[in-house]
N, C-alpha and C positions, 0 to 999 in steps of 0.2 A: 504494499500500499504506499502511495506517495504521500508526503507531507504537504500541508497547506501553506505553511510559512507564516509570517507575521502581519500579512497585508490582506487577509480575507475578510473585507468589509461587511459582506453579506453572509459569511458563514464563520467556521472556526478560525480564529486568529492565532492559534498556537498549535504546535505538533502534539504537545503532551500536556495533560492536566495531571500533575503528580500529587497524590495524597499519601501521606504517612499518618496514621491515626493510631496512637497508643491509648492505654487506659487513662493517662494523665493529660495529654495534650494532642492536638492535630495540627499538622503542618502541611500546607498546600503551596505548590509553585506551578506556574504556567510557564512552560518551556517553548521557545521558538524553534523553527526548523533547524536553525543553526547552532543550537545548543544555548541560546541566550536565556536568561531569566527575565521574563517580562513582567512578572508580579508575584508577590508572595502573600500569604495569609495564615493567621493561626486562630485556633479556637480551642475549646475544652476537650476533655477526654471522650473516647469512643467506647461506650459501654452498652452494647445491645442486650446483653443478658439482664441488665438492671433496668433499663429504661424502655426497652423495646427497639425494634429495627428502626422504624420511621423516626422516632425521636432522636436515636442516636445518628441517623444520616442527616437529620436537621442541624446536629452539630457540626458535621462536615460542610453543610450548605454555607455556614456563616464564614467559614474560613475560605471556601471557594468564592464567596461574594466579595470578600476582602481582596483576595488576589485578582479577581476579574476587575474589580475597580482600580487597583493599582496598574492594571495593564491597560485601562482605558476601554474596556469592553462594555457594551450595553447590559444593563442588569437583565438577568433572565435569558440572555442569548446563549447558545452553544459556545463553549470555551475553546475546544480543541478537537483534533482528530481522534485521539485516544485518550481515555481516563485510565491512568495506571494507579490503582489504589491498593496500597499495603496497610492492611487494617488488624488491630488486635481483635481477638475474639472470632476471627476467621479460622478456627481450628481444624474443623471438619469439612470434607467436601460438600456436604449438604448446607453447612454454613456459608461457604464460599458462594454457592449457587444463590442462595437466598439474598445475600449481600449484593452479589452482582446485579440481580434483578432490581433491588430497591436503589442502588446507585444509578443504574442505566436509566431508570424511570425518571431521573430528575433531568435528563437531557443535557447533560454538561458536555457530552462528546459523542462522535459518531460510533464509537466502540468503547466497551468498557471491559477492563481486566481487573479482577479483584484476587489477591493473594494474602496470605498470612503476612504480618508485619516483620517477621524474621527473614523473609526473603529480601526486604529492603536492606537489612544489615548485610546480607551476603553480597548483594549487588554493589552496594556502596564501597565495599571492601576489596573489589576486584578491579584492577585497573585495565585500561585499555577499552576498545570498542568490540572486542570478541565476545561472543556469547558466554553466558556464565558457566564456569566449571569449578566447583569447589564444594565446601562445607561451611556453614557458620553455626555457631552456638551462642545464644544470647542468654545471659544471666543477669536480669535486672531485679524487678519485683517477683518474677517467676523465673522459669528455665524453659528454653525450647531449642530446637536444632532443625536445620533444613540443609539439603543439598541438592545441587542442580548439575545437569550435563548440558552441553550445547544442543543436544537433539531433543531437549525438552523434558527428559526424565527427571523425576525429582525423588528425594527421600525425605520423609518427614515423620513426625510423632503427633498424636493427639494433643498433648501438652495441656491436659485438662486437670492437672494437679494429681492428688493422691490416688484417684479413682483410675488414672491411666498410668500409674507407676512412676510418677514424677516426684523428685524431690530437689529442693534448692531454691537458688535465688534468694532475694532479700527476706521474703516471707519465711521461707523455710529455714535459713540461717538464724533469723531472729527467734523463730519458735524453738529451734533446737537450743540456742543459748539460754533461752528462759527455762527450758525443761531441766537442763543440767543444773542451772543455777538454783531453781527452786528445790531440787532434791538435795543439793549440797547444804543449803541452810537448814532443812528439816530433818537431815540425816539419812534420808533413803539412798543417797549417792554419796560418792567421794568428794573431797574438797576441790574446789576450783575458784580462781580469782574472779570469775564471772559473777558469782554470789555478791561480791561487793561492787564490781565495777558497773553492772547493770542498773541497780537502783541509784547508784551515785550519779550516773548521767542525768537523772531526773531530779537530783537533789533530795533523794529519799535515803533513808538509813539501813533499809533491809529489803530483801526479796519479798517478805510478807507485806511490807508496805507497798511495793511496786505491784504485786499481785492485786491487792486491794484496789489500787488506784486504777489499774487497767480493768478490773472487773466492774467498778462502779462508775467509770467515765472520767475520773479526775485527770487521768492521762488517756487521751483518745487512743483507741487501738491503731489508728492510722499512724501514729508516731513509733510504732515498734520498729520501723525500718531504720530509725535512727540508732538502733542497737547494733547494726552490722558493722560499722566502723570500729564500735566498742569491742566487739568480738575479735575483730582482726588485730587490734591493739593488745588485747590480753593474750591471743595466740603468739604475737611476735614476741612478747615478753616471756615466752617459754612455757605458758601454762598447757599441761598435757590435754585437759579436756577440751579447751577452745581449739588447740591444735588438731585434735582428732575431728572436730567439726569442719575445719578447713580442709583437712585431708579427704573427708567424705564428699565436699564439694568438688574438690579436684577430680576425684574418681567419677562423679557424675557427668561432669563435663566431657572427660574423655570416653566414658562409656557412650554417651550420645554420639560424639564425632566419630568413634571408630565404627560403630554399628551403621552409620549413615555412609561413611566411605566404604564399608563392606557391600552395603546394598547396591552402590553405584559402581562397584568394580574398581575402587580407587584406593584400596587399603595399601597396595604396594607401589602406588604411583606418586609422581611428584606433583603435589596438588596443594593449594592454599586451604588452610583451616583457619577461619577467622573467628575472633572473640569479640563479642558486642555486649551491650548492656552495662548498667552503672556499676555492678559488682566486678565485672572483668575490666572495664575501662579504667577502674581505679588503680589497676596494675599492683595489687598487694603482692609483693615478692613471694610470701609464703604460699599464696594460691596460685599465682601465674607461673612461678617457676616449677612447681610441682606438676601442673598441667603439662608443662613442656616436657618434663622428665617422663612422665606416664605416657604421654602420646609419642614420644620418640621410641618407646619400647614396643608400642602396637603398630604405629604407622611410621616407619623411620624415615621416609621421604617426604612426610607432610611438612609444609612450611607455615609455622604458626605466627599470627600476627594479631594485633589489637585494632579494632575499627573504632575511630573517633569521629569519622565524618558524619553529618546529620543524616538520618535514615531517609528523609525526603530526597536526598541525592539519590539513593538507591532506587526509590520509586520512579523518580524521573529517568534514570538510566535505563530500567526495565522497560519504561515507555519508548525511548529512542530505539531500544533493541527491537521493538515490534513494528517500527516505521522505517521507511527508506531514508534515514538520516544521512546527511552529507558527511563526507570525510571531515573529521575534526570537531564534529558536534559534541561527541563524548567528552573530549578533552576540554572544550570551552566551558562546557557544563561543569565538570569537575574542578576546573580552575576557579569558576565563581564562588564554590563553597569551600575554597581553601584547601 
């Protein structure tokens, strides 16, 4: 499919409408045929399980409208040839189909492609204009992994939490730290510095006080993610319990990556394995170095790196992949995002 470019006064004015929508925020960018960024927008988190599909897509619409306004497009007019949307909570094929239909119904583009938001991290971390080949593991609030081959084959996981066998990310790490710290204080478990460090973070004197504060709402449950850096600090000081939690997280990341590599026939290939999400992007040496050691034992030719580019770049690159973008468009787009 050819791209329209930036001058289509009576139709789409961009090649790609890129959407990256996570649980906490949505980023949108309108991309010209040459890879230029015509306009951007931002809105809130994308949470269809909590608010319903249509209300969740309304959140996307606010960011799309902001980007279209910045690009000088008419309100309500089609924005682009292709909508490339990488969305949180698009975990199952049935969810992708439902979200594709809901996004397409807004009329933002001639064609709509919806993927899980982990694919945006994967594509953002792969250089060049060649079609994607590699694996990405995202460890932020939760944990997920995807892999892609140039022929379109993918490897992925449901990533629905405990019911689909997942553990880790900020939520899992904080819960494990709380579990061990609570048992250390009341005698059901062995000693750990977490029992002092976790409540101290909130200005409290004991785990009992922290448990009560979380239960009664004095400390909102949403603040539990603040305990993840505390966990890593206690582990770095040599605490064996905290270190074991970090070791478990490293093992989970490598398990996901190696299974994805094996499914795609890449376990013994020279291939990028990309790490994204707030936990991995923080580059805690005890975690990231251990991931490198474990991965080298399972996939000795894999090339490990951390992705810090904004995920909306990945959504935009996926969009350019699907149109006949001219030479240099991918590089120009990547340069815009630094």
